[in-house]
N, C-alpha and C positions, 0 to 999 in steps of 0.2 A: 469583497474578495472575489476574484474570478479564477478559473482554472489556469489561465495564463499567469496570474499572480503567484499561484502555488508553484507552477513549473519554474518560473523565474527565481523564486526563493530557493528551490532545490538546486538549480544550476549555480546560484550564488554561494551555496555551501560547497561547491566543487564536485557535485555528484553528476554522474553520467545519466542524462534523462532523455527518454525517447517517447514518442507517442506510438502505441502499438494498437492493432486491431485484433480483437479476440475472435474466437470461433463463433461467438454470439453476434458478431457484427458491431459490437460496442467498441468505442475508443477508450483507451486507458493511458494515463500518465504512468510511465514505468521508469523506475530507478534500476539501472543495470549494474550487476556485480557489486552489490552493496554488502559490506561486512558489518554485521550486527555488533554494536559496540559494548553493550552491557546485558546483564540478565543471564538466564539459563541457556540462551542460544548464542551468547557472546563468542565472537570469532568465526561463526558460520557465515558464509557468503551466499547470497541469493539475489534473484531479481525480485523486486516487489512492485506492485501496481495498485492503482486506485482508479476507479472509473472516472473518465473525463466527461463532465457535464458542462453544457454551455450556458446554464442558467446564471443569472446575475441577481443576487449574489450566488456564488458557487456554494451549493449545499452538498458536502461530501456524503456519499452513500455509506451505509453501515457495514462496510466490508473493506478489507485489504486482501490482496492476493500475493502469494509467494510462489516462486519456482526455484528450486524444487520444493516439495512438501517438506516442512520442517518438523512436523509432529505426525503421529499416526492419524491417517485420514479418519475423520469422524470424532476425534478427540478434541477437547478444548473449543467446542463450537466451530469446527472446521468441516469442510466438505469439498467435493470436486468443484473446481472453478469453471465458470462459463467461458473463461479465456481459452482454455484448452486442457487436454488430458494431463499435461505435465505441470499444471498450476493448482495451487491449493487456495481455497476461499476461507478467510477468517472472518466470522461474523462479529463485528465490534461496532457499537453505536458511538457516534461523535455528537455529544450533546452540548456543545459550547458555541458561542458566536465564532464563526470561522475566520481565522486569520492564517496566513501561511505558516507562521511559527507554531501556533497552537495545533494545527493539523499535523505537522511533522512531529511534534512532541507526542501527540496521541499515537501515531503510528509506531514510534520508538517505544512507547510505553507497552504496547501490545507484546513486544518481544521480551520485556522485563517481567511479564506476568508468567512466563513459562519457566518452571523450576527445572 
C-alpha cells in the first residue's frame, strides 16, 4: 500500500480529500468536513488528517489529527498537533498490515472509543 492508494480509497468513498502542509512542514492527507458516523462523537463534523509518508509500503504513523479538538486537550492520549494550533493530535498505534480499508477502519474506530 502507498499513501496514494490510501488517498484513492478515501476519494472512492466519496470523501473530500486534500493534501495539506502543517506548521511542521510535514505533508498530510486530510479528509475535510467529515461527519463522524458512530460512537460518542457521532454527528460531529471535523477535518481529520494523517501524515503522508512516501515510504513503500506506506507505514501509517501512530497518530491521527482532528480540527477542531474533539475532546479536552491532554485527555484520551491527545495533545497539540504539529499541524497547527487549531489541530488536535490523537496518539493511536496501527499494528496491522496496512491496506487502505484497514487504515480507514482504524481511524473510524478511534472515534467509537470516545464515550
